[in-house]
Each structure stands twice: as structure tokens, then as C-alpha cells.
C-alpha positions as CSV (number, residue, x, y, z in Angstrom):
1,M,66.1,-63.3,78.3
2,L,65.0,-66.4,76.7
3,L,63.6,-64.6,73.6
4,H,66.5,-62.3,73.1
5,P,68.3,-64.3,70.4
6,V,65.1,-64.8,68.3
7,L,64.1,-61.2,68.8
8,W,67.6,-60.1,67.7
9,L,67.3,-62.2,64.6
10,M,63.8,-61.2,63.8
11,N,64.4,-57.5,64.4
12,R,67.3,-57.6,62.0
13,S,65.5,-59.5,59.1
14,R,63.0,-58.5,56.5
15,Y,59.7,-60.3,56.4
16,A,60.7,-62.3,53.4
17,T,63.6,-63.6,55.4
18,K,61.5,-64.2,58.4
19,F,58.9,-66.1,56.5
20,T,61.5,-68.1,54.7
21,L,63.2,-69.0,57.9
22,I,60.0,-70.0,59.6
23,L,58.9,-72.0,56.5
24,L,62.2,-73.7,56.4
25,V,62.0,-74.5,60.1
26,F,58.5,-76.0,59.5
27,M,59.0,-77.5,56.2
28,L,62.5,-79.0,56.3
29,P,61.7,-81.5,59.0
30,Y,58.4,-82.3,57.5
31,C,59.9,-82.6,54.0
32,W,62.7,-84.7,55.4
33,L,60.3,-87.0,57.2
34,S,58.0,-87.1,54.2
35,L,60.9,-87.8,51.8
36,D,62.2,-90.4,54.1
37,K,58.8,-92.1,54.2
38,L,58.4,-91.7,50.4
39,A,61.9,-93.1,50.0
40,I,61.0,-96.1,52.2
41,L,57.7,-96.7,50.3
42,S,59.7,-96.2,47.0
43,E,62.3,-98.6,48.2
44,E,59.7,-101.2,49.2
45,R,58.0,-100.8,45.9
46,R,61.3,-101.2,44.2
47,I,62.0,-104.3,46.1
48,A,58.5,-105.6,45.2
49,L,59.2,-104.9,41.5
50,H,62.6,-106.4,41.9
51,E,61.1,-109.5,43.4
52,R,58.6,-109.7,40.7
53,E,61.3,-109.5,38.1
54,G,63.0,-112.3,40.2
55,V,59.7,-114.3,40.0
56,S,59.7,-114.0,36.2
57,L,63.3,-115.0,36.0
58,I,62.8,-118.0,38.4
59,E,59.7,-119.1,36.4
60,Q,61.8,-119.0,33.1
61,A,64.7,-120.6,34.9
62,I,62.4,-123.4,36.1
63,V,61.1,-123.9,32.5
64,T,64.7,-124.1,31.4
65,Y,65.5,-126.3,34.3
66,E,62.7,-128.7,33.4
67,A,64.0,-128.8,29.8
68,A,67.5,-129.5,31.2
69,L,66.2,-132.4,33.3
70,K,64.3,-133.8,30.4
71,R,67.4,-133.6,28.3
72,A,69.5,-135.4,31.1
73,A,66.8,-138.1,31.1
74,L,66.7,-138.6,27.4
75,N,70.6,-138.7,27.3
76,L,70.6,-141.4,29.9
77,I,68.0,-143.4,28.1
78,A,69.9,-143.0,24.9
79,G,72.9,-144.6,26.6
80,G,70.9,-147.7,27.4
81,G,70.4,-149.0,23.8
82,A,72.0,-149.1,20.2
83,N,69.0,-148.5,18.1
84,N,68.1,-145.0,19.4
85,E,67.2,-143.7,16.0
86,Q,64.8,-146.6,15.4
87,L,63.2,-146.1,18.9
88,G,62.7,-142.3,18.2
89,I,65.0,-141.4,21.1
90,N,67.1,-139.1,18.9
91,Q,64.2,-137.3,17.6
92,A,63.0,-136.7,21.1
93,R,66.5,-135.5,22.1
94,Q,66.5,-133.0,19.2
95,E,63.1,-131.7,20.0
96,N,64.1,-131.5,23.7
97,Q,67.4,-129.7,22.6
98,A,65.5,-127.1,20.6
99,E,63.2,-126.6,23.5
100,F,66.1,-126.2,25.9
101,V,67.9,-123.7,23.6
102,T,64.8,-121.5,23.3
103,A,64.1,-121.5,27.0
104,L,67.8,-120.8,27.7
105,A,67.8,-117.9,25.2
106,R,64.8,-116.4,26.9
107,L,66.3,-116.8,30.3
108,T,69.6,-115.2,29.1
109,Q,67.7,-112.3,27.9
110,L,65.7,-111.9,31.1
111,R,68.9,-112.3,33.1
112,D,70.7,-109.6,31.2
113,A,67.8,-107.2,31.2
114,G,67.3,-107.6,35.0
115,G,70.9,-106.9,35.8
116,Y,71.9,-110.4,36.7
117,S,74.4,-110.9,33.9
118,D,77.0,-112.2,36.4
119,I,74.9,-115.3,37.2
120,V,76.3,-118.3,35.3
121,L,74.0,-120.3,33.0
122,P,74.7,-123.5,31.4
123,P,75.9,-123.7,27.8
124,A,73.3,-124.4,25.1
125,E,75.0,-127.6,23.8
126,P,75.5,-130.6,26.2
127,K,78.7,-132.1,27.0
128,A,79.7,-135.3,25.3
129,Y,79.9,-138.3,27.6
130,E,80.6,-142.0,26.9
131,S,78.2,-144.0,28.9
132,N,79.0,-147.4,30.2
133,P,76.0,-149.5,31.3
134,A,78.1,-151.0,34.0
135,D,78.5,-147.6,35.7
136,P,76.1,-146.7,38.4
137,I,72.9,-145.2,37.1
138,D,73.0,-142.3,39.4
139,A,76.5,-141.4,38.3
140,L,75.5,-141.6,34.7
141,Y,72.4,-139.3,35.3
142,S,74.6,-136.9,37.3
143,D,77.0,-136.7,34.3
144,F,74.2,-135.9,31.9
145,N,72.5,-133.4,34.3
146,D,75.4,-130.9,34.5
147,A,73.1,-128.1,33.0
148,G,70.4,-129.0,35.6
149,R,72.9,-128.5,38.4
150,T,74.1,-125.1,37.0
151,L,70.5,-124.0,36.7
152,R,69.7,-125.1,40.2
153,S,72.6,-123.0,41.4
154,A,71.3,-120.1,39.2
155,L,67.9,-120.4,40.8
156,G,69.3,-120.1,44.3
157,Q,71.3,-117.0,43.3
158,L,68.3,-115.5,41.7
159,A,66.2,-116.1,44.8
160,T,68.9,-114.5,46.9
161,R,69.7,-111.6,44.6
162,S,66.0,-110.8,44.2
163,Q,65.5,-111.0,47.9
164,L,62.7,-113.6,47.5
165,N,64.0,-116.1,49.9
166,T,64.5,-113.3,52.5
167,D,61.2,-111.7,52.1
168,A,59.4,-111.1,55.5
169,D,56.0,-111.9,54.0
170,P,55.1,-115.6,54.5
171,A,52.9,-115.4,51.4
172,V,56.0,-114.8,49.4
173,A,58.7,-116.6,51.5
174,R,56.8,-119.9,52.0
175,P,55.9,-120.5,48.4
176,I,59.4,-119.6,47.2
177,A,60.8,-122.0,49.7
178,L,58.4,-124.7,48.6
179,V,59.3,-124.1,45.0
180,L,63.0,-123.9,45.3
181,G,63.1,-126.8,47.8
182,P,60.7,-129.7,47.6
183,L,59.1,-129.0,44.3
184,L,62.5,-128.7,42.6
185,D,63.6,-131.8,44.3
186,G,60.4,-133.5,43.2
187,Q,61.0,-132.4,39.5
188,E,64.7,-133.7,39.7
189,K,63.4,-137.0,41.3
190,T,60.7,-137.2,38.6
191,S,63.3,-136.7,35.9
192,R,65.6,-139.4,37.5
193,A,62.6,-141.8,37.8
194,Q,61.7,-141.0,34.2
195,A,65.3,-141.7,33.2
196,Y,65.7,-144.8,35.3
197,N,62.5,-146.3,34.0
198,G,63.4,-145.7,30.4
199,Y,67.0,-146.8,30.9
200,V,66.0,-150.1,32.6
201,K,63.2,-150.7,30.0
202,I,65.5,-150.3,27.1
203,L,68.4,-152.1,28.7
204,G,66.1,-155.0,30.0
205,M,68.2,-155.5,33.0
206,L,69.8,-153.8,36.0
207,F,73.4,-153.9,36.9
208,A,74.3,-154.6,40.5
209,T,76.1,-151.2,40.5
210,S,72.7,-149.5,39.9
211,K,70.5,-151.4,42.3
212,P,71.1,-149.1,45.3
213,A,70.4,-146.0,43.3
214,V,67.1,-147.5,41.9
215,H,66.0,-148.7,45.2
216,N,67.0,-145.5,47.0
217,L,65.0,-143.3,44.5
218,A,61.8,-145.0,45.6
219,E,62.6,-144.3,49.2
220,E,63.5,-140.7,48.4
221,L,60.2,-140.2,46.6
222,Q,58.4,-141.6,49.6
223,Q,60.3,-139.2,52.0
224,L,59.7,-136.3,49.7
225,S,55.9,-137.1,49.7
226,Q,55.9,-137.3,53.4
227,L,57.7,-133.9,53.6
228,L,55.3,-132.4,51.3
229,A,52.4,-133.8,53.3
230,T,53.4,-131.6,56.2
231,N,52.7,-128.6,54.0
232,Q,49.0,-127.6,54.5
233,S,48.9,-125.4,51.4
234,E,46.9,-126.3,48.4
235,A,50.1,-126.6,46.3
236,G,51.7,-128.8,49.0
237,V,48.7,-131.2,49.0
238,Q,48.6,-131.3,45.2
239,A,52.3,-131.9,45.0
240,T,52.1,-134.7,47.6
241,R,49.4,-136.4,45.5
242,V,51.6,-136.1,42.4
243,L,54.6,-137.6,44.2
244,E,52.4,-140.4,45.6
245,G,51.3,-141.2,42.1
246,L,54.8,-140.9,40.9
247,T,56.0,-143.2,43.6
248,A,53.3,-145.8,42.7
249,L,54.2,-145.5,39.0
250,Y,57.9,-146.0,39.7
251,E,57.4,-149.0,41.9
252,H,54.9,-150.5,39.4
253,E,57.3,-149.9,36.3
254,V,60.7,-150.5,37.8
255,I,60.8,-151.9,41.3
256,G,58.1,-154.5,40.8
257,P,59.4,-155.9,37.5
258,Y,62.8,-156.0,38.9
259,Y,61.8,-158.2,41.9
260,D,59.5,-160.5,39.9
261,G,62.2,-160.9,37.2
262,S,59.9,-159.6,34.4
263,L,62.5,-157.2,33.0
264,S,63.6,-158.2,29.5
265,P,64.8,-156.2,26.5
266,E,62.1,-157.8,24.2
267,G,59.0,-155.7,24.1
268,G,60.2,-153.3,26.8
269,A,62.2,-151.0,24.6
270,E,59.2,-150.3,22.4
271,G,57.2,-149.1,25.5
272,W,59.8,-146.5,26.8
273,R,57.8,-143.6,25.1
274,E,54.7,-144.5,26.9
275,N,56.4,-144.8,30.2
276,F,58.3,-141.6,29.5
277,A,55.0,-139.9,28.8
278,A,53.4,-141.2,32.0
279,Y,56.3,-139.7,34.0
280,Q,56.0,-136.6,32.0
281,V,52.4,-136.2,33.1
282,Q,53.5,-136.3,36.7
283,A,56.3,-133.8,35.9
284,L,53.8,-131.5,34.2
285,A,51.6,-131.8,37.3
286,L,54.5,-130.7,39.5
287,Q,55.2,-127.9,37.0
288,D,51.7,-126.7,37.3
289,Q,51.9,-126.6,41.0
290,T,55.2,-124.7,40.7
291,K,53.6,-122.2,38.3
292,A,50.6,-121.9,40.6
293,L,52.9,-121.1,43.6
294,L,54.8,-118.6,41.5
295,R,51.6,-117.0,40.3
296,L,50.6,-116.7,44.0
297,V,53.8,-115.1,44.7
298,D,53.6,-112.8,41.8
299,Q,50.0,-112.0,42.9
300,A,51.3,-111.2,46.4
301,L,54.0,-109.2,45.1
302,A,51.6,-107.4,42.7
303,Q,49.3,-106.6,45.5
304,R,52.2,-105.4,47.6
305,D,53.4,-103.3,44.6
306,A,49.9,-101.9,44.1
307,E,49.7,-101.2,47.9
308,K,53.1,-99.5,47.9
309,Q,52.1,-97.6,44.9
310,R,48.9,-96.6,46.5
311,A,50.7,-95.7,49.7
312,L,53.4,-93.9,47.8
313,T,50.8,-92.0,45.8
314,L,48.8,-91.3,48.9
315,H,51.8,-90.2,50.9
316,T,53.0,-88.1,47.9
317,V,49.5,-86.5,47.5
318,L,49.2,-86.0,51.2
319,A,52.7,-84.5,51.5
320,A,52.2,-82.4,48.4
321,T,48.8,-81.3,49.6
322,L,50.0,-80.5,53.1
323,I,53.1,-78.7,51.6
324,F,50.8,-76.8,49.2
325,V,48.4,-76.0,52.1
326,L,51.4,-74.9,54.2
327,L,52.8,-72.9,51.4
328,Y,49.4,-71.5,50.6
329,L,48.8,-70.6,54.1
330,F,52.4,-69.1,54.4
331,A,51.9,-67.4,51.2
332,G,48.5,-66.0,52.3
333,F,50.0,-65.0,55.7
334,Y,53.1,-63.5,53.9
335,W,51.0,-61.6,51.4
336,S,48.5,-60.5,54.0
337,V,51.3,-59.1,56.2
338,T,53.5,-57.7,53.3
339,G,50.4,-56.3,51.5
340,T,49.3,-54.5,54.5
341,L,52.9,-53.3,55.1
342,K,53.1,-52.2,51.5
343,D,49.8,-50.3,51.8
344,L,51.2,-48.9,55.1
345,R,54.5,-48.1,53.5
346,K,52.8,-46.3,50.6
347,G,50.8,-44.3,53.1
348,T,53.9,-43.3,55.0
349,Q,55.6,-42.4,51.6
350,R,52.7,-40.2,50.8
351,L,52.8,-38.7,54.3
352,S,56.7,-38.1,53.9
353,E,55.9,-36.4,50.5
354,G,53.2,-34.3,52.2
355,D,50.2,-36.0,50.6
356,L,47.6,-36.4,53.4
357,R,44.5,-36.6,51.0
358,E,44.1,-40.4,50.7
359,D,43.6,-42.9,53.6
360,I,45.1,-46.3,53.6
361,I,42.6,-49.0,52.6
362,T,43.3,-52.5,53.9
363,R,41.3,-55.6,54.4
364,S,43.4,-56.7,57.4
365,R,41.6,-57.1,60.7
366,D,44.6,-58.1,62.7
367,E,47.2,-55.9,64.6
368,L,48.4,-54.5,61.3
369,G,44.9,-53.5,60.4
370,D,44.6,-51.8,63.8
371,L,47.9,-50.0,63.0
372,V,46.5,-48.9,59.6
373,S,43.3,-47.6,61.4
374,D,45.5,-45.7,63.9
375,F,47.6,-44.4,61.1
376,N,44.4,-43.1,59.3
377,Q,43.2,-41.5,62.5
378,M,46.6,-39.9,63.0
379,Q,46.5,-38.7,59.4
380,H,43.1,-37.2,59.9
381,R,44.3,-35.3,62.9
382,V,47.5,-34.2,61.3
383,R,45.4,-33.1,58.3
384,A,43.1,-31.1,60.5
385,L,46.0,-29.7,62.4
386,I,47.8,-28.6,59.2
387,G,44.6,-27.1,57.9
388,D,44.3,-25.0,61.1
389,V,48.0,-24.1,61.0
390,T,47.7,-23.2,57.2
391,R,44.7,-20.9,58.0
392,L,46.5,-19.4,60.9
393,T,49.7,-18.9,58.9
394,S,47.8,-17.5,56.1
395,A,46.2,-14.9,58.4
396,A,49.7,-14.3,60.1
397,T,51.2,-13.9,56.7
398,E,48.6,-11.4,55.6
399,Q,49.0,-9.6,59.0
400,A,52.8,-9.7,58.7
401,S,52.5,-8.4,55.1
402,Q,50.3,-5.6,56.2
403,L,52.5,-4.9,59.2
404,N,55.6,-5.1,57.0
405,A,53.9,-2.7,54.5
406,S,53.1,-0.4,57.4
407,A,56.5,-0.7,58.7
408,E,58.1,-0.1,55.2
409,S,55.7,2.9,54.8
410,G,56.6,4.2,58.3
411,S,60.3,3.5,57.5
412,E,59.9,5.4,54.2
413,R,58.1,8.2,55.9
414,S,60.7,8.3,58.6
415,G,63.3,8.2,56.0
416,R,61.8,11.1,54.1
417,Q,61.2,12.9,57.5
418,A,64.9,12.3,58.1
419,E,65.8,13.6,54.9
420,S,63.5,16.5,55.3
421,M,65.2,17.2,58.7
422,E,68.5,16.9,57.1
423,E,67.4,19.4,54.4
424,V,65.8,21.6,57.1
425,T,69.0,21.5,59.1
426,T,71.0,22.2,56.1
427,A,68.7,24.9,55.0
428,M,68.8,26.4,58.6
429,S,72.6,26.3,58.5
430,Q,72.5,27.9,55.1
431,L,70.0,30.3,56.3
432,T,72.0,31.2,59.3
433,L,74.9,31.8,57.1
434,S,72.6,33.7,54.7
435,V,71.3,35.8,57.5
436,H,74.9,36.5,58.6
437,E,75.8,37.3,55.0
438,I,72.7,39.5,54.8
439,S,73.6,41.3,57.9
440,R,77.1,41.9,56.7
441,S,75.7,42.7,53.2
442,A,73.3,45.2,54.7
443,L,76.0,46.9,56.6
444,V,78.2,46.8,53.6
445,S,75.3,48.0,51.4
446,S,74.7,50.9,53.8
447,D,78.4,51.9,53.6
448,S,78.3,51.3,49.7
449,A,75.1,53.3,49.5
450,R,76.8,56.2,51.3
451,R,79.7,55.9,49.0
452,V,77.5,55.6,46.0
453,G,75.8,58.9,47.1
454,V,79.0,60.6,47.2
455,E,80.2,59.1,44.0
456,C,76.8,60.0,42.4
457,Q,77.4,63.5,43.3
458,D,80.9,63.4,41.8
459,G,79.4,61.7,38.8
460,Q,76.9,64.5,38.4
461,L,79.7,66.9,38.3
462,Q,81.6,64.8,35.8
463,M,78.5,64.5,33.7
464,Q,78.2,68.4,33.6
465,Q,81.8,68.5,32.5
466,A,81.1,65.8,29.9
467,V,78.2,67.8,28.6
468,Q,80.4,70.8,28.1
469,G,83.1,68.6,26.5
470,I,80.7,67.0,24.2
471,G,79.5,70.5,23.1
472,G,83.1,71.4,22.0
473,L,83.4,68.0,20.3
474,V,80.2,68.7,18.3
475,T,81.6,71.9,17.1
476,G,84.9,70.3,16.0
477,M,83.1,67.5,14.2
478,R,81.2,70.0,12.3
479,S,84.3,71.8,11.2
480,S,85.8,68.4,10.2
481,S,82.7,67.5,8.2
482,M,83.0,70.7,6.3
483,A,86.7,70.1,5.5
484,I,86.1,66.6,4.4
485,Q,83.2,67.8,2.2
486,S,85.7,70.2,0.5
487,V,88.2,67.2,0.0
488,E,85.3,65.4,-1.6
489,S,84.6,68.3,-3.9
490,E,88.3,68.5,-4.9
491,S,88.5,64.8,-5.5
492,Q,85.7,65.1,-8.0
493,N,87.6,67.7,-9.8
494,I,90.6,65.4,-9.9
495,S,88.4,62.8,-11.4
496,K,87.4,65.2,-14.2
497,V,91.1,66.0,-14.9
498,L,91.9,62.3,-15.0
499,G,89.2,61.8,-17.6
500,L,90.8,64.4,-19.7
501,I,94.2,62.8,-19.4
502,N,92.8,59.5,-20.3
503,A,91.1,60.9,-23.4
504,V,94.4,62.5,-24.4
505,A,96.3,59.2,-23.9
506,E,93.8,57.5,-26.1
507,Q,94.2,60.1,-28.8
508,T,97.9,59.9,-28.5
509,N,97.6,56.2,-28.9
510,L,95.7,56.5,-32.0
511,L,98.1,59.0,-33.3
512,A,101.0,56.8,-32.6
513,L,99.3,54.0,-34.3
514,N,98.6,56.0,-37.3
515,A,102.2,57.2,-37.3
516,S,103.3,53.7,-37.2
517,I,101.1,52.8,-40.1
518,E,102.5,55.7,-42.0
519,A,106.0,54.9,-41.1
520,A,105.5,51.4,-42.3
521,R,104.3,52.9,-45.6
522,A,107.4,55.0,-45.9
523,G,109.6,52.0,-45.5
524,E,113.2,52.6,-44.6
525,Q,112.7,56.3,-44.4
526,G,110.0,56.0,-41.9
527,R,111.8,53.3,-39.6
528,G,113.0,56.0,-37.2
529,F,109.7,57.6,-37.1
530,A,108.0,54.3,-36.5
531,V,110.4,53.8,-33.5
532,V,109.4,57.1,-32.1
533,A,105.8,56.4,-32.8
534,D,106.2,53.0,-30.9
535,E,107.6,54.9,-27.9
536,V,104.9,57.5,-28.0
537,R,102.3,54.7,-28.1
538,N,104.0,53.0,-25.2
539,L,104.0,56.3,-23.2
540,A,100.4,56.7,-24.1
541,H,99.7,53.2,-22.9
542,R,101.7,53.9,-19.6
543,S,99.9,57.3,-19.2
544,K,96.6,55.6,-19.7
545,G,97.5,52.9,-17.1
546,L,98.8,55.4,-14.6
547,T,95.7,57.5,-15.2
548,Q,93.5,54.5,-14.6
549,D,95.5,53.8,-11.3
550,I,95.1,57.3,-10.2
551,E,91.5,57.2,-11.1
552,V,91.1,54.1,-9.0
553,M,92.9,55.7,-6.1
554,V,90.8,58.8,-6.4
555,Q,87.7,56.7,-6.5
556,R,88.8,54.9,-3.3
557,L,89.6,58.3,-1.8
558,Q,86.1,59.5,-2.8
559,T,84.6,56.4,-1.3
560,Q,86.6,56.9,2.0
561,V,85.8,60.6,2.1
562,S,82.1,59.8,1.5
563,S,82.3,57.2,4.3
564,A,84.2,59.8,6.5
565,V,81.6,62.4,5.8
566,A,78.8,59.9,6.6
567,A,80.6,58.8,9.7
568,I,81.3,62.3,10.9
569,T,77.6,63.1,10.2
570,A,76.6,60.1,12.1
571,N,79.0,60.8,15.0
572,E,77.8,64.2,15.1
573,Q,74.2,63.0,15.5
574,G,75.4,60.4,18.0
575,V,77.3,63.0,20.0
576,T,74.3,65.2,20.0
577,Q,72.2,62.2,21.3
578,A,75.0,61.4,23.8
579,R,74.9,65.0,25.0
580,Q,71.2,64.6,25.5
581,Q,71.6,61.2,27.3
582,I,74.3,62.7,29.4
583,E,72.1,65.4,30.4
584,L,69.4,62.8,31.2
585,T,72.0,60.7,33.1
586,A,72.9,63.7,35.1
587,D,69.2,64.1,36.2
588,V,69.2,60.3,36.9
589,F,72.3,60.6,39.0
590,Q,70.6,63.3,41.0
591,K,67.7,61.1,41.7
592,I,70.1,58.1,42.4
593,T,71.8,60.4,45.0
594,V,68.4,60.8,46.7
595,D,67.5,57.1,46.4
596,V,70.9,56.0,47.7
597,D,70.5,58.1,50.8
598,E,67.2,56.3,51.5
599,I,68.8,52.9,50.7
600,A,71.6,53.6,53.2
601,N,69.0,54.3,55.8
602,H,67.0,51.2,55.0
603,A,70.2,49.1,54.9
604,A,71.0,50.2,58.4
605,Q,67.6,49.2,59.5
606,I,68.1,45.7,57.8
607,A,71.3,45.1,59.4
608,S,69.7,45.7,62.9
609,A,66.8,43.4,62.0
610,T,69.1,40.7,60.6
611,E,71.0,40.7,63.9
612,Q,67.8,39.7,65.6
613,Q,67.0,37.1,63.0
614,V,70.5,35.5,63.5
615,S,69.6,34.8,67.1
616,L,66.3,33.4,66.1
617,V,67.8,31.2,63.3
618,A,70.4,29.9,65.8
619,D,67.6,28.7,68.1
620,V,65.8,27.1,65.2
621,Q,68.9,25.4,64.0
622,R,69.5,23.8,67.4
623,N,65.9,22.6,67.5
624,A,66.3,21.2,63.9
625,Q,69.4,19.3,65.0
626,V,67.5,17.8,67.9
627,L,64.6,16.9,65.6
628,R,67.2,15.4,63.0
629,E,68.7,13.1,65.8
630,L,65.2,12.1,66.8
631,G,64.4,11.5,63.1
632,R,67.4,9.3,62.8
633,T,66.4,7.3,65.8
634,T,63.0,6.9,64.5
635,L,64.3,5.8,61.2
636,Q,66.6,3.3,62.8
637,D,63.7,2.0,64.8
638,S,61.4,1.9,61.7
639,R,64.0,-0.1,59.9
640,E,64.4,-2.5,62.7
641,V,60.6,-2.9,62.8
642,A,60.6,-3.4,59.1
643,G,63.4,-6.0,59.3
644,L,61.5,-7.8,62.0
645,T,58.3,-7.7,60.1
646,Q,60.2,-9.0,57.0
647,Q,61.7,-11.8,59.1
648,M,58.2,-12.6,60.4
649,A,56.7,-12.5,56.9
650,S,59.6,-14.6,55.6
651,G,59.0,-17.0,58.4
652,T,55.3,-17.3,57.8
653,R,55.9,-17.6,54.0
654,A,58.5,-20.3,54.7
655,L,55.9,-22.1,57.0
656,Q,53.2,-21.7,54.3
657,Q,55.7,-23.2,51.8
658,T,56.4,-26.0,54.2
659,L,52.7,-26.5,54.8
660,A,52.1,-26.2,51.0
661,A,54.1,-29.5,50.7
662,F,51.2,-31.2,52.5
663,H,48.2,-31.9,50.3
664,V,45.1,-32.0,52.6
């Protein structure tokens, strides 16, 4: 029950989704933690770099602050006398101003580059003040030190903004607190001592309004020395010594002369530069300690940055290595599983396509490898089984083909037998009818033979009468032939007469022609004779034409007579031959009469025998009908057997085709 949700999810997802899900489940928390750790290290390194930038800014700001304090001291000293040019005070102020402007420009550049442009810095040019020697000296110094106050505020803001004064590392927080606290105070008091000493030297006196400030500065220096003495660091010890020396110098140069009354403007104004330089040495000593402390802070921050960088690099490399190892292992696991599954899928695809020739080759030795091994064993068994089935189906197909051929042959023979039985039955039916017809024909033939015998006797009598008639016909035809021959002779005589008439006509025509010629010669006297001659000639022509016509008719008549004579002669011969044939026919009729009597007797016997054959043929017909029905049944059974064998052959062929899809 507890695993049902994850099983439901895994069973419905592909391996890519499963591995991605598992990878995300493993990797996301680790990546989140790693990224969080890397973000922390990166932030710590960023803070270290930020603090180092702050140290650089503070160092430059302290340099600028020292220049501002020096400018305030020189401005105060310049307010104590009238011959500043002669004493070299103005030149010192100009040099200091140039130094201050350069330091301020550098500080401004670093401030803007570091993202602290909102921190206020003092202007490059000092404000103009009118100093009154009667005014308190501390008030005068404060007026001239407006740039120092601004820079002191900027230093505090830089320390806060760069998180230096809130750093948890004592190696950073303590030096910064020492620099921004006692050391800056020491530099400010050094500048005041330097300014008071020069102011008093040049002025040669001390107004009552300035006495408290001058005396209090000595006490402040002593208190600051005592405060620094509590700091056991090297910088604290060195700063204590510097302040002790500064206190001694201040008491020697200012407090002592004031109390013993040795202050005077003569000779003191010329020595302000040496005193100023002596204080400057102390100020430089404090600056060295400040720089040393800032270097320590920078080294600590650099070491921290290097450590954070190493830690960041180490964690990045470890995280990347671990992620790579996890991805590598997951990829190997994924490709191992999916590779085996692909091999298994290819094998199943080949199996689905009927290809059983190749085994699945895999390197897996896990459960999937066992599955592949089982699949190969199954494929071997299926291949062997299909081989056996193929051989059996081949044998069955061959046997089915033989059985089908036998069934078809038997069906064909049964069909032919059925057809033969049909033909036999039909023949028997026809034979029965023929036998009945023969029987009837035999009876009819017997009767007909008797009638033919009678008729042959009548024919014999008629033949005898025909012989007698033909004899008379022969005699008549001979008489006709003689008459026609006489006509032929007369027609020949007519032809001769016509020849004579034709000759007379020709002569008459010649005579008429001669008469016409003579009449023409006679002229008018012979005209009438010419007419007569023409008529005679015409008659001669007509006579000749008629004679020719008659001659033609006579020739036709002669031809016809000749034909008639030939025909009669031929008929006479034919009649003579017919008489002879009739006589022979009469003899044949006599023989036919005898034979017909015998035929009548045999026909009666055939009729009796055919009656017996009709009974036998009826029995054979009934048996043939029974055989025909059996043949039909056998044919139907043969066809059913042939159909079953065809179905069996089709089934085995289909099974062979199905098995042919498998390649073993």
C-alpha cells in the first residue's frame, strides 16, 4: 500500500522520465545546498573584496585627512603673523594645497569607482576665514579644519559601508577600530600640537583665551598615550611611544616656555619650520603605524579572500565533480538500462517480424541481462519448435497434396464413372427404345415383306406387260424413224430448189441492173423502163431474201430432223436396252419374291427374339439406374473428400506461409 503511488508513477513513465525524476530528486537538494554554500562563500568573498576596497579607500582617505590636518595647521600658523611670505609659510601652504588636491582627486576617483559616490567629501579649496589672535586657539583651529571634520565623517561612513567596523574577525575589527579611533585622534592632536606650537612661536605670546586649549592639549595627549598603552599590539605600542615623544616635545616647546616666560616673537618666528618638521616626524610615525595596521587588515582580508577563493574553488570543484560523478553514474546506469532495453526491443522486434536467427548480445549481468538470457533461451526453444512444426507441416502439406491429388483423381474418376453411368443409362434407355423399335420394326418388316412379296408378284406381271408394250413401242419408233428420214430427204430436195431460186434471183438482179444501165443510156425514153428495171431488181432482192430465209428455215428443219432421227435412233436403242433390263428386272422380281418370303420368316423370328431382349434390357436399365445413383453418391463423397483435402492443403500451406515469416 505504501509503494502504490510510486509504483503507479513509475509504471506509467518511460525510463528517461524515471531517471530524470530520480536525478532531479537527488540533484536538486544537493545542487540547492551546494549553490547555497557557494553563494555563502561567494558572498563572504565579495564582502572580503568589498572590505579590501574599503581599506584602500580608508588608506587614501587617511592620506587626504593628513593633508587636510596639515593644511589646517598651516592656515592657523599663517594667522599668527604678518610676514608669512618671508617666513615661507605661504609656500608651505601652496605645497600642502597641491598635495591635498592630488590626494582628494585620488580619493574621489576611488570613491566613485567603489560605488560610494553619495559619501560627501570636502571641497578642494579651503574656506576663507579672518583669524583674530584674540580668539581661542582651539576655535581658530576648528574653523580651519572643516575639511578634516568632513573627511573624518567620510572615514566613518566608509568603514560602515564597507563593513570593516562590523567585521567579526578581530584581526580586522581591532586594527580598524584602532586606526579610526585613537590613531586618527593622535593624528588630529599631533596636527593641533603642530599648529599650536607654530602659532605660539610666531605670535610670541599666548592670549588668555587660548591658555585652556593649550594646557588641555597636553593632558589630552597624555590620556591618549595611556589609552594606547592598554593596546598590546605592536602598532599600539609604537603609537604609544610616538605620542609620548609628541607629548614631551609639546611640553618642551610650548608648555615649558610659557611657564618660564621665555616666549618672545624675536627669534621664535624663524624656528617655526624646524618645530613644524619635528612634529611632522611624529605625525609621519603615526602615519606609518596607521599604514602598518591597514596593511595587516588588508593582508588579513587578502588571506580571507584567498581562503574563500580556495574554499569557493574547492566547493565548486567538489560540487562539479560530485555532480559529474552522479551524472556519469546516472548516465551509465541509464545507458546500461536503456542499452539493454534497446537490445531487447530490437530482439523482440526481430521476433515480431519472424526473425529468430540472431540472439541478443548484451554486456549486462544484472536482472536485465538475466531477462536477455531467458529471452535467448526462449528464442532457441521457439526456433526449434518452429523448425519441428515446419518439418511436420511440410510433411503434412506433401501428404495433403498427395491426398488431394488422389482425391481429385478419385473425384475425376468418379465423375467420369458417373458420366459413363449416365451415358450407359441413357444408352440403355435408348437401347430399350431401340429394341422396342426393332421389335416393332421386325413385325412391320415381316408384314412389309409379305406385302412386298405380293407386290413383287404384281410387279412381275407388270414387267411382263411392260415388255410387251416396249416391243410395240420399238416397232412404232422404227416407223417414225423411217418417216423422218423421208422428211430429211425431201428437205434436202427443197434445199436444192432454193439454190436454183437463189441463182435465178441473182441473174434477175443482174439483168435488172443491166436494164437500168441501158435505160440510163436511153435517157427520157428509157425512164419508164428504168422504173420497171428497178422494181424487177427489188423483186429480185426480195426473192433472194425470202429464198435465204426459206433456206435458213429448211436448214433448221434439216437440223431438227437430223436430231429427231438421231433421237429416235437412240430411243430405239434405249427402248431395246430397257426391254432387256425389264426382262432382267422381271427375273430379279422373281428372285426378290423368293427372298422376301425368307425375310418375312426371319423378321418373325427377330420379333420374337427382340421381345425377349426387351425384358433383359429393362433389367439392365434398372441396374444401370441403381449404379448411376451409387455413382452420384460416390462422386459427391469424392468431391467432399477433395474439398476437405483442399482445405487441409490450404491450411497447411497457410501454416507454412505463417511459419515462412519466421527466419530460423
